[in-house]
Biopython code that builds the backbone (N, CA, C, O; Angstrom):
import numpy as np
from Bio.PDB.StructureBuilder import StructureBuilder

atoms = [
    (1, "UNK", "N", (-63.023, 26.615, 98.291)),
    (1, "UNK", "CA", (-62.220, 27.184, 97.275)),
    (1, "UNK", "C", (-61.074, 27.672, 98.046)),
    (1, "UNK", "O", (-61.286, 28.536, 98.897)),
    (2, "UNK", "N", (-59.695, 27.158, 97.826)),
    (2, "UNK", "CA", (-58.905, 27.909, 98.389)),
    (2, "UNK", "C", (-58.583, 29.243, 98.151)),
    (2, "UNK", "O", (-58.733, 29.489, 96.954)),
    (3, "UNK", "N", (-58.152, 30.338, 98.878)),
    (3, "UNK", "CA", (-57.806, 31.631, 98.841)),
    (3, "UNK", "C", (-56.951, 31.841, 97.399)),
    (3, "UNK", "O", (-55.837, 31.332, 97.279)),
    (4, "UNK", "N", (-57.544, 32.605, 96.352)),
    (4, "UNK", "CA", (-57.020, 33.011, 95.302)),
    (4, "UNK", "C", (-56.724, 31.490, 94.120)),
    (4, "UNK", "O", (-55.881, 31.313, 93.241)),
    (5, "UNK", "N", (-57.640, 30.786, 94.539)),
    (5, "UNK", "CA", (-57.633, 29.432, 93.786)),
    (5, "UNK", "C", (-57.945, 29.833, 92.213)),
    (5, "UNK", "O", (-57.184, 29.404, 91.345)),
    (6, "UNK", "N", (-58.989, 30.598, 91.882)),
    (6, "UNK", "CA", (-59.254, 30.899, 90.603)),
    (6, "UNK", "C", (-58.155, 31.660, 90.079)),
    (6, "UNK", "O", (-58.141, 31.583, 88.850)),
    (7, "UNK", "N", (-57.167, 32.412, 90.580)),
    (7, "UNK", "CA", (-56.368, 32.866, 90.305)),
    (7, "UNK", "C", (-54.759, 32.503, 90.035)),
    (7, "UNK", "O", (-53.825, 33.186, 89.616)),
    (8, "UNK", "N", (-54.870, 31.069, 90.482)),
    (8, "UNK", "CA", (-53.453, 30.424, 90.430)),
    (8, "UNK", "C", (-52.894, 30.037, 89.145)),
    (8, "UNK", "O", (-51.706, 29.739, 89.028)),
    (9, "UNK", "N", (-53.795, 30.034, 88.086)),
    (9, "UNK", "CA", (-52.942, 30.050, 87.050)),
    (9, "UNK", "C", (-51.914, 31.052, 86.462)),
    (9, "UNK", "O", (-50.944, 30.819, 85.742)),
    (10, "UNK", "N", (-52.374, 32.222, 86.950)),
    (10, "UNK", "CA", (-51.549, 33.794, 86.793)),
    (10, "UNK", "C", (-50.456, 34.054, 87.437)),
    (10, "UNK", "O", (-49.567, 34.792, 87.012)),
    (11, "UNK", "N", (-50.449, 33.299, 88.807)),
    (11, "UNK", "CA", (-49.599, 33.545, 89.959)),
    (11, "UNK", "C", (-48.000, 33.131, 89.346)),
    (11, "UNK", "O", (-47.885, 32.249, 88.495)),
    (12, "UNK", "N", (-47.159, 33.658, 89.728)),
    (12, "UNK", "CA", (-46.049, 32.862, 89.732)),
    (12, "UNK", "C", (-45.426, 31.787, 90.189)),
    (12, "UNK", "O", (-45.784, 31.734, 91.366)),
    (13, "UNK", "N", (-44.717, 30.901, 89.987)),
    (13, "UNK", "CA", (-44.235, 29.668, 90.755)),
    (13, "UNK", "C", (-43.902, 30.143, 92.358)),
    (13, "UNK", "O", (-44.264, 29.452, 93.311)),
    (14, "UNK", "N", (-43.290, 31.199, 92.485)),
    (14, "UNK", "CA", (-42.605, 31.838, 93.822)),
    (14, "UNK", "C", (-43.873, 32.401, 94.453)),
    (14, "UNK", "O", (-43.949, 32.292, 95.677)),
    (15, "UNK", "N", (-44.901, 32.998, 93.794)),
    (15, "UNK", "CA", (-45.649, 33.284, 94.597)),
    (15, "UNK", "C", (-46.839, 32.201, 95.395)),
    (15, "UNK", "O", (-47.369, 32.412, 96.486)),
    (16, "UNK", "N", (-47.047, 31.073, 94.540)),
    (16, "UNK", "CA", (-47.608, 29.873, 94.575)),
    (16, "UNK", "C", (-47.053, 29.232, 95.879)),
    (16, "UNK", "O", (-47.807, 28.940, 96.807)),
    (17, "UNK", "N", (-45.509, 28.991, 95.927)),
    (17, "UNK", "CA", (-45.026, 28.642, 97.078)),
    (17, "UNK", "C", (-45.085, 29.341, 98.260)),
    (17, "UNK", "O", (-45.121, 28.739, 99.333)),
    (18, "UNK", "N", (-45.105, 30.929, 98.170)),
    (18, "UNK", "CA", (-45.068, 31.662, 99.321)),
    (18, "UNK", "C", (-46.471, 31.349, 100.197)),
    (18, "UNK", "O", (-46.601, 31.179, 101.409)),
    (19, "UNK", "N", (-47.530, 31.338, 99.050)),
    (19, "UNK", "CA", (-48.728, 31.181, 99.688)),
    (19, "UNK", "C", (-49.357, 30.126, 100.447)),
    (19, "UNK", "O", (-50.269, 30.157, 101.274)),
    (20, "UNK", "N", (-48.380, 28.805, 99.784)),
    (20, "UNK", "CA", (-48.629, 27.514, 100.433)),
    (20, "UNK", "C", (-47.901, 27.679, 101.608)),
    (20, "UNK", "O", (-48.438, 27.191, 102.602)),
    (21, "UNK", "N", (-46.693, 28.300, 101.792)),
    (21, "UNK", "CA", (-46.159, 28.244, 102.932)),
    (21, "UNK", "C", (-46.942, 28.935, 104.086)),
    (21, "UNK", "O", (-46.935, 28.533, 105.250)),
    (22, "UNK", "N", (-47.656, 30.083, 103.604)),
    (22, "UNK", "CA", (-48.214, 31.057, 104.913)),
    (22, "UNK", "C", (-49.755, 30.278, 105.057)),
    (22, "UNK", "O", (-50.628, 30.682, 105.826)),
    (23, "UNK", "N", (-49.892, 29.147, 104.205)),
    (23, "UNK", "CA", (-51.415, 28.549, 104.515)),
    (23, "UNK", "C", (-50.912, 27.168, 105.617)),
    (23, "UNK", "O", (-51.638, 26.528, 106.378)),
    (24, "UNK", "N", (-49.498, 27.018, 105.380)),
    (24, "UNK", "CA", (-49.479, 25.806, 106.406)),
    (24, "UNK", "C", (-48.968, 26.331, 107.805)),
    (24, "UNK", "O", (-48.134, 27.233, 107.874)),
    (25, "UNK", "N", (-49.515, 25.717, 108.916)),
    (25, "UNK", "CA", (-49.281, 25.688, 110.052)),
    (25, "UNK", "C", (-47.865, 25.794, 110.596)),
    (25, "UNK", "O", (-46.995, 24.968, 110.319)),
    (26, "UNK", "N", (-47.662, 26.911, 111.431)),
    (26, "UNK", "CA", (-46.145, 26.937, 111.888)),
    (26, "UNK", "C", (-45.873, 25.922, 112.986)),
    (26, "UNK", "O", (-44.771, 25.983, 113.532)),
    (27, "UNK", "N", (-46.846, 24.882, 113.425)),
    (27, "UNK", "CA", (-46.535, 23.776, 114.229)),
    (27, "UNK", "C", (-46.600, 22.502, 113.428)),
    (27, "UNK", "O", (-46.660, 21.413, 113.999)),
    (28, "UNK", "N", (-46.587, 22.636, 111.901)),
    (28, "UNK", "CA", (-46.285, 21.253, 111.308)),
    (28, "UNK", "C", (-44.963, 20.666, 111.657)),
    (28, "UNK", "O", (-43.916, 21.231, 111.973)),
    (29, "UNK", "N", (-45.208, 19.580, 111.546)),
    (29, "UNK", "CA", (-43.728, 18.804, 111.826)),
    (29, "UNK", "C", (-43.100, 18.659, 110.203)),
    (29, "UNK", "O", (-43.610, 18.003, 109.295)),
    (30, "UNK", "N", (-42.116, 19.301, 110.157)),
    (30, "UNK", "CA", (-41.578, 19.344, 109.058)),
    (30, "UNK", "C", (-40.673, 18.144, 108.608)),
    (30, "UNK", "O", (-40.146, 18.120, 107.496)),
    (31, "UNK", "N", (-40.522, 17.131, 109.560)),
    (31, "UNK", "CA", (-40.198, 15.947, 109.271)),
    (31, "UNK", "C", (-41.125, 15.031, 108.736)),
    (31, "UNK", "O", (-40.728, 13.998, 108.196)),
    (32, "UNK", "N", (-42.180, 15.275, 108.821)),
    (32, "UNK", "CA", (-43.293, 14.394, 108.467)),
    (32, "UNK", "C", (-44.339, 15.031, 107.273)),
    (32, "UNK", "O", (-45.548, 14.813, 107.193)),
    (33, "UNK", "N", (-43.509, 15.884, 106.370)),
    (33, "UNK", "CA", (-44.319, 16.478, 105.505)),
    (33, "UNK", "C", (-45.034, 15.685, 104.696)),
    (33, "UNK", "O", (-44.777, 14.524, 104.378)),
    (34, "UNK", "N", (-45.946, 16.356, 104.373)),
    (34, "UNK", "CA", (-47.102, 15.801, 103.296)),
    (34, "UNK", "C", (-47.331, 14.267, 103.070)),
    (34, "UNK", "O", (-47.296, 13.588, 102.043)),
    (35, "UNK", "N", (-47.629, 13.888, 104.659)),
    (35, "UNK", "CA", (-48.105, 12.648, 105.074)),
    (35, "UNK", "C", (-49.495, 12.516, 105.544)),
    (35, "UNK", "O", (-50.086, 11.436, 105.520)),
    (36, "UNK", "N", (-49.988, 13.549, 105.947)),
    (36, "UNK", "CA", (-51.593, 13.897, 106.097)),
    (36, "UNK", "C", (-52.196, 14.494, 104.644)),
    (36, "UNK", "O", (-51.557, 15.002, 103.723)),
    (37, "UNK", "N", (-53.446, 14.294, 104.736)),
    (37, "UNK", "CA", (-54.183, 14.601, 103.557)),
    (37, "UNK", "C", (-53.949, 16.198, 103.008)),
    (37, "UNK", "O", (-53.675, 16.652, 101.897)),
    (38, "UNK", "N", (-54.245, 16.958, 104.623)),
    (38, "UNK", "CA", (-54.026, 18.463, 104.144)),
    (38, "UNK", "C", (-52.819, 18.922, 103.232)),
    (38, "UNK", "O", (-52.767, 19.668, 102.254)),
    (39, "UNK", "N", (-51.719, 18.079, 104.031)),
    (39, "UNK", "CA", (-50.571, 18.502, 103.523)),
    (39, "UNK", "C", (-50.380, 18.343, 102.115)),
    (39, "UNK", "O", (-49.995, 19.187, 101.306)),
    (40, "UNK", "N", (-50.749, 16.973, 101.901)),
    (40, "UNK", "CA", (-50.592, 16.282, 100.342)),
    (40, "UNK", "C", (-51.323, 17.041, 99.272)),
    (40, "UNK", "O", (-50.996, 17.063, 98.086)),
    (41, "UNK", "N", (-52.563, 17.790, 99.927)),
    (41, "UNK", "CA", (-53.372, 18.738, 99.139)),
    (41, "UNK", "C", (-52.767, 19.992, 98.690)),
    (41, "UNK", "O", (-52.854, 20.511, 97.577)),
    (42, "UNK", "N", (-52.097, 20.425, 99.799)),
    (42, "UNK", "CA", (-51.476, 21.964, 99.670)),
    (42, "UNK", "C", (-50.291, 21.400, 98.726)),
    (42, "UNK", "O", (-50.410, 21.958, 97.635)),
    (43, "UNK", "N", (-49.266, 20.568, 98.723)),
    (43, "UNK", "CA", (-48.511, 20.335, 97.532)),
    (43, "UNK", "C", (-48.887, 20.129, 96.228)),
    (43, "UNK", "O", (-48.394, 20.797, 95.320)),
    (44, "UNK", "N", (-49.947, 19.026, 95.984)),
    (44, "UNK", "CA", (-50.450, 19.285, 94.887)),
    (44, "UNK", "C", (-51.181, 20.397, 94.368)),
    (44, "UNK", "O", (-51.226, 20.449, 93.139)),
    (45, "UNK", "N", (-51.800, 21.356, 95.044)),
    (45, "UNK", "CA", (-52.181, 22.631, 94.671)),
    (45, "UNK", "C", (-51.164, 23.782, 94.389)),
    (45, "UNK", "O", (-51.339, 24.653, 93.537)),
    (46, "UNK", "N", (-50.112, 23.680, 95.187)),
    (46, "UNK", "CA", (-49.300, 24.763, 94.761)),
    (46, "UNK", "C", (-47.994, 24.412, 94.251)),
    (46, "UNK", "O", (-47.150, 25.307, 94.207)),
    (47, "UNK", "N", (-47.699, 23.267, 93.866)),
    (47, "UNK", "CA", (-46.338, 23.122, 93.335)),
    (47, "UNK", "C", (-46.390, 23.569, 91.761)),
    (47, "UNK", "O", (-47.397, 23.431, 91.066)),
    (48, "UNK", "N", (-45.259, 24.079, 91.342)),
    (48, "UNK", "CA", (-45.305, 24.287, 89.941)),
    (48, "UNK", "C", (-45.596, 23.292, 89.286)),
    (48, "UNK", "O", (-45.363, 22.197, 89.798)),
    (49, "UNK", "N", (-46.175, 23.355, 87.994)),
    (49, "UNK", "CA", (-46.324, 22.389, 87.160)),
    (49, "UNK", "C", (-45.296, 22.346, 86.047)),
    (49, "UNK", "O", (-44.492, 23.268, 85.910)),
    (50, "UNK", "N", (-45.312, 21.253, 85.224)),
    (50, "UNK", "CA", (-44.408, 21.309, 83.906)),
    (50, "UNK", "C", (-45.134, 21.531, 82.938)),
    (50, "UNK", "O", (-46.262, 21.042, 82.881)),
    (51, "UNK", "N", (-44.681, 22.246, 82.062)),
    (51, "UNK", "CA", (-45.666, 23.022, 80.814)),
    (51, "UNK", "C", (-45.634, 21.668, 79.756)),
    (51, "UNK", "O", (-44.847, 20.740, 79.572)),
    (52, "UNK", "N", (-46.784, 22.044, 79.242)),
    (52, "UNK", "CA", (-47.022, 20.989, 78.303)),
    (52, "UNK", "C", (-46.326, 21.023, 77.149)),
    (52, "UNK", "O", (-46.220, 20.001, 76.471)),
    (53, "UNK", "N", (-45.632, 22.468, 76.688)),
    (53, "UNK", "CA", (-44.484, 22.493, 75.728)),
    (53, "UNK", "C", (-43.227, 21.645, 76.103)),
    (53, "UNK", "O", (-42.428, 21.251, 75.254)),
    (54, "UNK", "N", (-43.105, 21.376, 77.541)),
    (54, "UNK", "CA", (-42.037, 20.487, 77.871)),
    (54, "UNK", "C", (-42.192, 19.345, 77.431)),
    (54, "UNK", "O", (-41.348, 18.922, 76.641)),
    (55, "UNK", "N", (-43.277, 18.537, 77.799)),
    (55, "UNK", "CA", (-43.579, 17.110, 77.047)),
    (55, "UNK", "C", (-43.734, 17.336, 75.691)),
    (55, "UNK", "O", (-43.145, 16.463, 75.054)),
    (56, "UNK", "N", (-44.267, 18.124, 75.017)),
    (56, "UNK", "CA", (-44.313, 18.206, 73.631)),
    (56, "UNK", "C", (-42.837, 18.056, 72.954)),
    (56, "UNK", "O", (-42.629, 17.496, 71.878)),
    (57, "UNK", "N", (-42.040, 18.545, 73.628)),
    (57, "UNK", "CA", (-40.622, 18.422, 73.072)),
    (57, "UNK", "C", (-40.016, 17.410, 73.211)),
    (57, "UNK", "O", (-39.269, 17.004, 72.321)),
    (58, "UNK", "N", (-40.222, 16.637, 74.573)),
    (58, "UNK", "CA", (-39.772, 15.342, 74.747)),
    (58, "UNK", "C", (-40.332, 14.450, 73.575)),
    (58, "UNK", "O", (-39.594, 13.857, 72.788)),
    (59, "UNK", "N", (-41.648, 14.413, 73.535)),
    (59, "UNK", "CA", (-42.513, 13.339, 72.661)),
    (59, "UNK", "C", (-41.871, 13.505, 71.377)),
    (59, "UNK", "O", (-41.316, 12.532, 70.867)),
    (60, "UNK", "N", (-41.885, 14.886, 70.660)),
    (60, "UNK", "CA", (-41.431, 15.164, 69.410)),
    (60, "UNK", "C", (-39.923, 14.633, 68.934)),
    (60, "UNK", "O", (-39.567, 14.379, 67.783)),
    (61, "UNK", "N", (-38.988, 14.522, 70.413)),
    (61, "UNK", "CA", (-37.612, 14.109, 69.860)),
    (61, "UNK", "C", (-37.635, 12.419, 70.083)),
    (61, "UNK", "O", (-36.843, 11.673, 69.508)),
    (62, "UNK", "N", (-38.660, 11.971, 70.999)),
    (62, "UNK", "CA", (-38.943, 10.428, 70.803)),
    (62, "UNK", "C", (-39.539, 9.928, 69.511)),
    (62, "UNK", "O", (-39.157, 8.812, 69.157)),
    (63, "UNK", "N", (-40.411, 10.558, 68.743)),
    (63, "UNK", "CA", (-40.748, 10.118, 67.382)),
    (63, "UNK", "C", (-39.485, 10.285, 66.599)),
    (63, "UNK", "O", (-39.304, 9.355, 65.813)),
    (64, "UNK", "N", (-38.644, 11.127, 66.594)),
    (64, "UNK", "CA", (-37.724, 11.305, 65.943)),
    (64, "UNK", "C", (-36.921, 10.072, 65.831)),
    (64, "UNK", "O", (-36.453, 9.657, 64.771)),
    (65, "UNK", "N", (-36.747, 9.333, 67.347)),
    (65, "UNK", "CA", (-35.742, 8.277, 67.607)),
    (65, "UNK", "C", (-36.180, 7.088, 67.695)),
    (65, "UNK", "O", (-35.406, 6.131, 67.704)),
    (66, "UNK", "N", (-37.605, 6.943, 67.782)),
    (66, "UNK", "CA", (-38.192, 5.607, 68.153)),
    (66, "UNK", "C", (-39.364, 5.604, 67.389)),
    (66, "UNK", "O", (-40.063, 6.616, 67.323)),
    (67, "UNK", "N", (-39.774, 4.110, 66.545)),
    (67, "UNK", "CA", (-41.038, 4.152, 65.991)),
    (67, "UNK", "C", (-42.333, 4.327, 66.679)),
    (67, "UNK", "O", (-43.311, 4.784, 66.087)),
    (68, "UNK", "N", (-42.362, 3.873, 68.257)),
    (68, "UNK", "CA", (-43.724, 4.298, 68.642)),
    (68, "UNK", "C", (-43.382, 4.809, 69.964)),
    (68, "UNK", "O", (-42.208, 4.928, 70.314)),
    (69, "UNK", "N", (-44.586, 5.183, 70.874)),
    (69, "UNK", "CA", (-44.405, 5.632, 72.010)),
    (69, "UNK", "C", (-45.171, 4.929, 73.261)),
    (69, "UNK", "O", (-45.999, 5.243, 74.116)),
    (70, "UNK", "N", (-44.325, 3.664, 72.825)),
    (70, "UNK", "CA", (-45.124, 2.899, 73.656)),
    (70, "UNK", "C", (-44.998, 2.735, 75.077)),
    (70, "UNK", "O", (-45.855, 2.465, 75.918)),
    (71, "UNK", "N", (-43.603, 2.979, 75.198)),
    (71, "UNK", "CA", (-43.009, 3.199, 77.127)),
    (71, "UNK", "C", (-42.154, 4.274, 77.190)),
    (71, "UNK", "O", (-41.334, 4.567, 76.319)),
    (72, "UNK", "N", (-42.369, 4.931, 78.342)),
    (72, "UNK", "CA", (-41.456, 6.055, 79.074)),
    (72, "UNK", "C", (-41.187, 5.470, 80.435)),
    (72, "UNK", "O", (-41.920, 4.850, 81.206)),
    (73, "UNK", "N", (-39.630, 5.930, 80.530)),
    (73, "UNK", "CA", (-39.199, 5.676, 81.923)),
    (73, "UNK", "C", (-38.915, 6.965, 82.628)),
    (73, "UNK", "O", (-38.043, 7.738, 82.231)),
    (74, "UNK", "N", (-39.555, 7.154, 83.527)),
    (74, "UNK", "CA", (-39.662, 8.339, 84.426)),
    (74, "UNK", "C", (-38.628, 8.150, 85.799)),
    (74, "UNK", "O", (-38.994, 7.906, 86.949)),
    (75, "UNK", "N", (-37.356, 8.325, 85.348)),
    (75, "UNK", "CA", (-36.485, 8.298, 86.724)),
    (75, "UNK", "C", (-36.367, 9.540, 87.488)),
    (75, "UNK", "O", (-36.218, 10.588, 86.859)),
    (76, "UNK", "N", (-36.415, 9.555, 88.754)),
    (76, "UNK", "CA", (-36.473, 10.351, 89.329)),
    (76, "UNK", "C", (-37.633, 10.946, 89.747)),
    (76, "UNK", "O", (-37.531, 11.975, 90.415)),
    (77, "UNK", "N", (-38.922, 10.422, 89.439)),
    (77, "UNK", "CA", (-40.194, 10.976, 89.468)),
    (77, "UNK", "C", (-40.481, 11.457, 90.543)),
    (77, "UNK", "O", (-41.465, 12.178, 90.376)),
    (78, "UNK", "N", (-40.108, 11.458, 91.735)),
    (78, "UNK", "CA", (-40.678, 12.068, 92.809)),
    (78, "UNK", "C", (-42.108, 11.612, 93.525)),
    (78, "UNK", "O", (-42.446, 10.595, 94.131)),
    (79, "UNK", "N", (-42.667, 12.628, 93.231)),
    (79, "UNK", "CA", (-44.152, 12.600, 93.617)),
    (79, "UNK", "C", (-45.107, 12.037, 92.050)),
    (79, "UNK", "O", (-46.233, 11.545, 92.121)),
    (80, "UNK", "N", (-44.599, 12.183, 91.169)),
    (80, "UNK", "CA", (-45.017, 11.636, 89.878)),
    (80, "UNK", "C", (-45.797, 12.870, 89.122)),
    (80, "UNK", "O", (-46.647, 12.581, 88.280)),
    (81, "UNK", "N", (-45.535, 14.124, 89.396)),
    (81, "UNK", "CA", (-45.862, 15.038, 88.577)),
    (81, "UNK", "C", (-45.618, 14.926, 87.084)),
    (81, "UNK", "O", (-46.446, 15.148, 86.201)),
    (82, "UNK", "N", (-44.343, 14.544, 86.934)),
    (82, "UNK", "CA", (-44.117, 14.331, 85.297)),
    (82, "UNK", "C", (-44.590, 13.163, 84.931)),
    (82, "UNK", "O", (-45.091, 13.033, 83.814)),
    (83, "UNK", "N", (-44.516, 12.212, 85.740)),
    (83, "UNK", "CA", (-45.404, 10.803, 85.264)),
    (83, "UNK", "C", (-46.797, 11.206, 84.518)),
    (83, "UNK", "O", (-47.149, 10.735, 83.436)),
    (84, "UNK", "N", (-47.343, 11.918, 85.090)),
    (84, "UNK", "CA", (-48.865, 11.990, 84.947)),
    (84, "UNK", "C", (-48.625, 13.072, 83.367)),
    (84, "UNK", "O", (-49.403, 13.077, 82.413)),
    (85, "UNK", "N", (-47.703, 13.669, 83.455)),
    (85, "UNK", "CA", (-47.766, 14.158, 81.974)),
    (85, "UNK", "C", (-47.493, 13.366, 80.954)),
    (85, "UNK", "O", (-48.156, 13.471, 79.922)),
    (86, "UNK", "N", (-46.388, 12.363, 81.075)),
    (86, "UNK", "CA", (-45.655, 11.541, 79.798)),
    (86, "UNK", "C", (-47.119, 10.673, 79.777)),
    (86, "UNK", "O", (-47.413, 10.388, 78.616)),
    (87, "UNK", "N", (-47.996, 10.239, 80.656)),
    (87, "UNK", "CA", (-48.994, 9.236, 80.892)),
    (87, "UNK", "C", (-50.003, 9.939, 79.671)),
    (87, "UNK", "O", (-50.659, 9.074, 79.091)),
    (88, "UNK", "N", (-50.197, 11.058, 79.275)),
    (88, "UNK", "CA", (-50.689, 11.412, 78.115)),
    (88, "UNK", "C", (-49.936, 11.298, 76.858)),
    (88, "UNK", "O", (-50.541, 11.908, 75.976)),
    (89, "UNK", "N", (-49.132, 10.895, 76.540)),
    (89, "UNK", "CA", (-48.244, 10.570, 75.315)),
    (89, "UNK", "C", (-47.955, 9.148, 75.138)),
    (89, "UNK", "O", (-47.857, 8.574, 74.053)),
    (90, "UNK", "N", (-47.821, 8.607, 76.356)),
    (90, "UNK", "CA", (-47.103, 7.142, 76.028)),
    (90, "UNK", "C", (-48.164, 6.016, 76.362)),
    (90, "UNK", "O", (-49.051, 6.310, 77.164)),
    (91, "UNK", "N", (-48.143, 4.978, 75.908)),
    (91, "UNK", "CA", (-48.941, 3.986, 76.418)),
    (91, "UNK", "C", (-48.381, 3.491, 77.817)),
    (91, "UNK", "O", (-49.319, 2.969, 78.419)),
    (92, "UNK", "N", (-47.437, 3.460, 78.428)),
    (92, "UNK", "CA", (-47.292, 2.834, 79.499)),
    (92, "UNK", "C", (-45.870, 3.935, 79.724)),
    (92, "UNK", "O", (-44.991, 4.265, 78.928)),
    (93, "UNK", "N", (-46.115, 4.316, 81.215)),
    (93, "UNK", "CA", (-45.217, 4.836, 81.841)),
    (93, "UNK", "C", (-44.184, 4.222, 82.856)),
    (93, "UNK", "O", (-44.973, 4.509, 83.757)),
    (94, "UNK", "N", (-43.521, 3.852, 83.285)),
    (94, "UNK", "CA", (-42.777, 3.388, 84.404)),
    (94, "UNK", "C", (-41.764, 4.221, 85.183)),
    (94, "UNK", "O", (-40.704, 4.747, 84.842)),
    (95, "UNK", "N", (-42.421, 4.173, 86.322)),
    (95, "UNK", "CA", (-41.594, 5.526, 87.245)),
    (95, "UNK", "C", (-40.494, 4.830, 88.196)),
    (95, "UNK", "O", (-40.318, 3.620, 88.340)),
    (96, "UNK", "N", (-39.837, 5.827, 88.774)),
    (96, "UNK", "CA", (-38.738, 5.141, 89.769)),
    (96, "UNK", "C", (-38.496, 6.311, 90.473)),
    (96, "UNK", "O", (-38.297, 7.245, 89.696)),
    (97, "UNK", "N", (-38.430, 6.655, 91.754)),
    (97, "UNK", "CA", (-37.557, 7.738, 92.597)),
    (97, "UNK", "C", (-36.583, 6.890, 93.647)),
    (97, "UNK", "O", (-36.882, 6.277, 94.672)),
    (98, "UNK", "N", (-35.468, 7.068, 93.076)),
    (98, "UNK", "CA", (-34.506, 6.116, 93.606)),
    (98, "UNK", "C", (-34.258, 7.160, 94.933)),
    (98, "UNK", "O", (-33.460, 6.853, 95.819)),
]
sb = StructureBuilder()
sb.init_structure("model")
sb.init_model(0)
sb.init_chain("A")
sb.init_seg("    ")
for serial, (resi, resn, name, xyz) in enumerate(atoms, 1):
    if name == "N":
        sb.init_residue(resn, " ", resi, " ")
    sb.init_atom(name, np.array(xyz, "f"), 0.0, 1.0, " ", f" {name:<3s}", serial, name[0])
structure = sb.get_structure()
């Protein structure tokens, strides 16, 4: 278990980012961030998450304007953190990180 992992949910986003930075070696080649498993895991573990309330607000709006939740298009999705949230509500999610 990562240090403080059991307290992660109560840590602020800034504290999570600071902890991730401390855990990463100063010898990391920053031009190749998140290309190996350790760096990718640190990113996934400490990146702030979108709240379920945000997704629910978007879903509620979509229900008012569309008869179905068949498709969501996630533009600028980066590593797909928001795509995973949309996948809980939509039948299909297309993503693009321009």
